[in-house]
Each structure stands twice: as C-alpha cells, then as structure tokens.
N, C-alpha and C positions, 0 to 999 in steps of 0.2 A: 755312799754318804760319808762314811768315815774318811775316805780320801779327800773329800772336799774340805773337811774340817782340819785335816792335817796340813793340807796346802796352805790354808789360811794362817795356821799357827806358824808354819815355816816362814812365812813372810814377816813374822815378828811384829804384827800389827794388831792392836786392838781396834774395835769398831770406833771408839772415840778418837784415837790418834790418827786412824786412816781416813776418817771422813770429816773430822772437824778441821776443815781446811780454809776457813775464812781468811786466814793470814796469806795463804797461797793466792786466793782469788784477789785479795786487795793488791798484792804485788803485780799480778797479771793485769789488773785493771789500769794500773799506772804505766804499763809499758808503752813506749812510743812506737814500738814496731807493729807492722801490719800482721794481724792474725785473722784467720777465717776458717770457716767450715767449708769443705768441698765434698762432692759426691764422686766416687770412683767406681767404675764398673768392674766387678769381680765375678766373672762368670755370669750366673743368673741373678746374682745379688748386687744391690747397690750399697757400696761400702762408704760409710761416712768417715771423714778424717779431719783432724785439726791441723792447720798448716800455719807456720810463722816464717816471715821473711826477714832477713837481715838488712840493716841500712848500709849497703855497700854499692859501689860503682861498677863492680865486676861480677861476672857469673860465679855462682857459689856451688860448692859440694852440698849434696842433700844427705841429711841424717834421718833414717827411718827410726822413730822412737817407739819402743814396744813397752807398754805400761805394766805396772804391777798387777797383782791378781784382783785388785779392787776396780779395775777398769779405767776409763778416761776421766779421772778425777781432776779437781783444780790443780793439784800438784803436778800431775801428768802433763797438763796443759802448760803450767809454769815451766816445766822442764823443756818443753818444746820452745817456749819463748827464750829460755836461757841459752839454748843452742843457737837460736837466731841472733841473740846478743853477741855471741862469740864469733859471728860471721857466716853462719850456715843456714840454708833453708832446712827447716825441720818439719817432718810430717809424722803425726801420730794416728795410724789407722784405728778406728773404733771396731774392734772385732765382733762386738755385740751390736753395733750400729743401732743404737737407740733402744736396746732391750732393757726395760725395767728399771727399778730403783737400785741403790747401791747394795742393798742386802742381796737382791736377786743377782746383781752383777758379779759378786764374789763367787757365788755358786756356779753361775754360767760360765765365767771365765775359766775356772778350774776344770770344767768339763769339755772345753773346746778341743776338738781333735786337732792334733799337730798338723795333719795334712791340710786341713782347712786354713789354719793360721799361715802355713807356708804359701797357700794360694792367695790369701789376702795380702801378704807381704809382696808377693809377685805383682799383684795389681797395683800396689802403692809404688813398687819399684818402677813399673812401666810409666805410671803418672809422673814420677820424679824425673824420669828420662825425657819426658815430653815438655817439661817446663822451660820456657824461653830463658829464664833467669838462672837456670841450672847449668853447670859446666860438664855434666855427663858422669861425674863420679858419685857413687852412692854408698854409704856405709850404714850399718845398723847399730843401734845401742839399746839395750834392754835391761830392765830392773826386776829382780825377784823372778816371778813367773816369766816376765818378758826377758829377763837375762837368759833363761834357759832356751826360750824360743829364738833369741838372737844368736845363740851358740849353734842351734840346729840350722838356722838360716845360712850361716857361714858354710855349712856342708851342702846345703841345698842349692844355693845360688852361685853359679860359676863366675859371674861378672861382678860380684860384690867386691868393693875395694878394702873393706875392713869391718871387724865386728868388735863391739865393746860390751863386755858382759859384766854386769853388776850383780854379784851374789846370786847367780842363776845356776841351776843344776846342769851338769855336763851331759852331752848327748851320748848315745851308745858308742862303743869303741869303733864300730864300723864307720859311723859318721865322722868320728875324729880323723880317721884315715882319709876321709873324703873332703876335708877342709879345703876351701878354694881361696882363702885370704887369710891375712894375719888376724889372730884373735887376742885381745887384750882383756885380761880379767882383773876385776876389782872386788876384793873379798874382805870380810870382817873376821877378826880373831875370835870374837864371841858368837860364832855361828857354825858350830861344829858339823852340823848335818851337811852343809854345803862345803865348807872350807876343808873338811877332811878328805874331800874328793879331789882336791887340787893336785897333790903330788902324783897320784896315779894317772890322772888326766895328762899331766905334763909328760909322764913317761910314754904314754900312748902317742902323744903328739910328736915327741922327739923321735920315737922309733919310726913314725910315719913320715918324718921329715917335714913336719908342719910347725908353723910359728904360733906359740901359745905363751904369751908373756904375762906374768901375774905379779900382783902386789897384794899382801895381806895387811890390813890396817890395824895397828895395835889398839886394843881396848874397844874397838868398834863393835857394834851389834848389827844384825841383819836389818837392812832397810836404812842404813846410815846416810844415804844420799838425800832422803826426805827427812828423816828424823834429825839429821844434823843441821838442817836448814830451818826447821820449825822453831817457834818461840820456845825458850826454856830448854833448848837441846842440851843433852849431856856433853861435857867437854870433849870426851873421846869421839863421840859421833860428829861433833861439829869440826874437829881437827881432821878426822878422816874425810869428811865431806869436802873440805877445803883443799886437802891434799890430792884427793881423787879428781876433783874438778880441774885442778891445775895440771895433773898428769894428762887428763883427757884432752885439754886444750893444746898440750904439747904434742900429743900423738895424732890428733885428728888431721893436721896438715900433711902427715907422713902416710896416711892410709890411702 
C-alpha cells in the first residue's frame, strides 16, 4: 500500500490537478483529426486502446503512448491527438482496459506487473504493424510511470525504432545493456528522485555502447508535459513543455 502512495506522489500530481482535465477534453473535442477506440487481442485479454490518425497523404510512423500513473485520462488522449497533429499515428493502450474509476486506476496502474505491460505493448506493436496507413516503424513514448515502462520496452522489443522517456525511472542495469534502440530522455530539474538517476544511467549506457541522450529542463517539475500545458501553468513548466515538445518533433523523424 505504501508503494502505491509513493508512486502517486512521485508523479507530482494531486488528485485535483491530475483529474480536473476539462481543458484537455475541450481541446480534444475540437480536434479535426480522427480518433477512435479499438480492441486489440492481448493473449487471453481484450485490450482497449485509443488511436488517433494524422491528416497526411503518406504512410506514417506509429507512436505507442504510455500514460501516467493515473491511466487513460483526457490529457493522455490529448497527447495521443497531439502526436497525430505532428504527423504520426498514435496509439495509447489502456492497460486497465475499462477497470474502475480514476481513484481505482491510480492504485491499479501502480500495481501492474511489468511483464504484463510489456505483453500489452507487444500486442499494440503488432496492431501498429498491421495498420495499412502505417509505414512499419514503431516508437514508444511514455510519461511518469509510463516513461519507466517505455524505457523498459526499449530493452524488451528488438525491432522498436526509438524510445522517448519523460521523467520515468530507469530500468535495471542489465536491461540498459540490452537496449535495442536509441533512448531519448526528458527530465525536470526539480524532480530529484528521478533526475538524480540520469548520470549513473548514462554511464551504464555508455559502457554498454547504447545511445541514451538526455535533457534536463531548468526550473521544471515532474509532470511538466501536462502541467506545462494546463491553464495557469507555472512559467518554468510551460517553457519546459514547449522546449521538450520541439525537441521531440525534431527527434521523431530520426528514430
């Protein structure tokens, strides 16, 4: 039980800031892009996912979006749409697949076994590969809890093209030595629990000959990609969010 509350605190989210996302829903409702829910077979489970498509005339790379500890919230779906706005097919698997309300989701997400999450991402990966509008390249991007899972997925999936880790915990040293694609990290200065792991992780990656490229955003706090976008954002979070999003758009075509 203590682990669940610690994980929630690490994500830097109060219940009011995490779940009061009418602003995100309003932006998503105005999107001109096609978004839909799909069902994906994941072993014996039926995995629900939110998918958004870009308005492009060519086949596109797919981004697997791994949400924060609070589940498939309106902001998580808005992030999917924003990847689509940048020209990518984006898929956010719901690892809980319809389980409970937001309070229950926070506890349930924190308790998900990593092996199950990797399996669900594999199912989403296969679905991504099957899409006629996809070009065959798949990357992963994750936030907070999802950032850690995205980092682990880079070690798990041999044919992944790239991983984008937003303030997520690093995997075990052995997993770092097994990275199969470049990993790009986005971290907050005021997030010591996560950001203090970056230097050691970089040493592990360098010794293993793996690419792990990071930026730490001055003055930003954990969760700045969401908190920097919401109304009344602190200036440092808003600046970090904008700079990180620009970096992301520059890196995605190279992954």
